[in-house]
C-alpha positions, -999 to +999 in steps of 0.1 A: -218-102-132-215-096-100-218-063-090-202-064-055-174-078-073-168-041-091-159-006-081-181+014-112-168-011-143-132-016-123-125-050-103-138-083-113-122-118-114-101-126-144-086-154-133-084-194-145-115-215-134-093-236-114-087-203-089-128-193-086-136-223-059-104-208-038-117-171-045-156-182-039-144-196-005-123-171+003-152-148+000-177-170+019-156-171+047-143-135+047-181-126+050-188-152+082-153-135+102-164-102+090-200-108+105-183-128+138-178-110+170-152-135+181-133-127+152-134-089+152-127-093+189-093-114+186-085-088+158-092-057+174-072-067+206-039-078+184-045-043+166-046-031+201-017-047+222+001-063+195+005-035+167-001-009+189-030+010+176-039+038+176-014+056+156-012+091+168-021+119+143+004+141+148+006+178+145+036+188+126+043+225+139+078+229+120+063+217+085+032+237+090+048+270+095+071+264+068+045+259+047+017+284+061-010+252+065-017+228+092-002+197+086-013+165+105+006+133+101-012+098+107+017+080+120+014+043+107+052+042+106+049+039+146+027+004+139+049-028+151+070-039+117+070+000+105+040+005+084+003-002+078+006-031+065+001-051+093-034-040+098-040-064+065-016-093+068-027-095+106-062-099+090-053-121+062-034-145+086-060-145+111-082-152+084-062-183+074-056-199+105-097-196+114-103-214+074-076-242+087-047-234+062-013-248+069+006-223+054+003-184+036+023-174+009+031-136+002+042-110-025+065-080-016+081-050-030+097-025-005+098-059+020+072-039+045+041-064+034+065-098+032+078-085+072+043-079+082+030-120+067+059-131+081+052-113+117+019-127+112+023-163+101+051-165+133+027-153+158-005-174+150+017-207+139+015-208+105+045-218+071+052-190+049+068-183+017+077-149+003+082-140-036+101-105-044+117-096-067+159-101-069+166-061-079+139-054-045+160-077-023+192-062-032+180-029-024+159-039+007+187-069+021+177-057+059+136-067+051+149-098+035+171-105+066+141-100+086+116-122+071+141-151+072+146-144+110+108-143+112+107-178+098+097-172+060+112-185+031+122-156+009+120-167-032+139-148-054+124-139-087+148-136-117+120-134-141+110-100-164+126-063-140+127-085-113+104-065-089+070-061-073+050-070-106+072-102-115+069-115-078+032-106-080+031-132-108+048-159-095+030-155-055-002-163-082+012-190-097+024-204-066-011-203-051-028-216-083-007-247-079-012-253-038-049-236-039-067-258-015-040-260+014-023-222+009-039-190+012-026-160-003-021-131+016-026-101-010-002-071+006-027-043-012-060-031-026-057-052-061-061-086-075-093-105-080-121-098-056-127-104-026-092-091-021-099-054-027-127-053-009-114-070+019-080-052+017-096-016+022-121-031+049-089-043+068-069-011+064-102+014+073-088+016+106-062+043+097-093+066+083-119+057+107-090+064+133-080+101+115-118+110+116-119+104+151-088+123+157-097+150+138-128+152+154-118+155+189-099+180+179-126+198+170-109+200+130-119+190+098-097+177+068-096+197+042-071+177+026-059+141+028-029+130+010-014+094+005+008+076-018-005+049-046+012+019-055-016-008-053-033+016-028-039+000+003-025+027+027-045+051+008-075+036+003-072+029+041-072+064+047-097+077+018-117+053+031-128+079+058-135+106+041-154+091+009-188+102+024-174+140+029-178+160-002-161+189+015-127+166+020-101+169-013-083+136-016-052+132-036-035+100-046+005+104-054+021+081-082+056+078-086+067+095-112+104+083-114+126+101-137+098+119-145+066+115-170+076+125-198+103+096-202+094+054-197+111+056-161+078+058-145+050+040-123+027+065-125-005+042-138-032+068-136-019+096-147-010+078-179-024+043-176-053+028-198-079+002-193-065-032-190-064-068-171-036-072-150-036-099-117-074-108-120-086-076-120-101-049-145-082-015-140-059+013-152-024-003-163+002+014-176+012-011-212+022-003-249-001-001-276-002-041-282-019-046-247+013-053-234+024-045-196+054-017-193+082-017-178+082+008-145+109+023-125+106+044-090+131+051-067+105+032-042+104-005-040+066-002-030+053+020-054+068+006-089+040-014-099+020-011-137-011-018-123-037+001-090-068-011-073-099-005-093-113+009-064-089+038-075-096+033-106-132+042-099-123+073-076-102+084-104-127+085-133-156+094-109-131+127-101-138+119-062-098+116-059-069+135-077-038+114-084-006+134-092+029+117-098+059+131-084+093+126-092+124+101-074+141+141-070+112+155-052+103+123-031+143+126-020+139+165-013+103+154+010+121+128+028+150+149+038+133+183+045+109+159+065+135+146+088+152+181+091+118+200+102+103+171+122+129+143+129+110+118+115+124+097+087+099+085+065+096+057+042+102+071+007+069+055-006+055+077+022+081+109+008+060+112-021+030+122-006+044+145+015+063+159-017+029+169-025+026+199-002+053+217-021+026+217-047-008+217-032+001+246+001+007+271-023-026+271-039-043+270-011-059+296+013-042+300+044-044+274+076-063+249+057-064+215+074-041+185+060-035+155+068-006+134+052-006+098+053+028+088+064+022+047+056+058+036+067+093+044+080+124+052+064+144+024+084+140-001+051+155+025+028+187+037+046+206+018+023+191+039-007+188+071+007+225+069+020+235+056-015+217+084-033+228+113-008+263+104-005+264+103-047+273+062-046+248+055-071+226+074-097+188+068-087+177+101-091 
């Protein structure tokens, strides 16, 4: 067993033999790029001058007064394209170009990774196909149009629940069919090795920046909160604090209608060890090992697996994972908007909702960082429908 491909007992490469050469090629080329100052300089230049990094660490004074704690928001919503996804997409598409690939493919749920990949492909001159569930396409029409405007071909997936799991499966199948010429840009810290490590590396800029910003302010993070679907934004910010035993890490999962129902995506809360999309991790599954249907009001969190590093952090006790319901997330979205004038993505609202449960249990004036992984522009159709009573989403 290649221990570098595992986080504890989670991870690995559970893929067809036909995919192994591409994974080996990818790992080799990524390690070369990681050690190449020219590649790193080009990526860092794009992150600064194209994406707009560093993103602010914003002291949310009104939320702080409301909760009796010191709440800081890491503003990934202010990145170009509106979310943290661009950090990883730029890195992978730049790597694809370095490897001589002419086309990239991606899966997407909420559409932010699709938009980010289409953006990077347009910038760097590569073709782009994005696989997206038909249900997600309906609730994220604006992002579908943005991808098409950027020149990407959006492939509608009508299998199963027509959401992220099915889109990921279709993208993997397409990749295996064209594996010699196509680069698969995975959007979260999931999939076969080396993807979870590579995505973590590209997203670790969130945690590195956050820790430096806190140090500049003379502060120490007592608590760090991030939403978790596959887990890229969470592992990105967690990476800055994994060596600090005095910072408590919280990953917030999609509780959907409630974990006492079967309409949720709380993988670490209720899942079991299993195999999904080329990795060993926690999976929501039935007693026969079949992947369970999942639900979330958030198109970016309705995934029945989770990144293998999160599974390891969960089992080791290094991080705590909590479910938040659709209704709690929507309440937090409204609360953050009214208190701070910041409309978070519904995914990010799950993390913000945990403040309601965490803050009353703490001594006053603890320093709490919430990763606002994306902005809510993409969710206005859903938010409007729910708040105006036109759709019974929650």
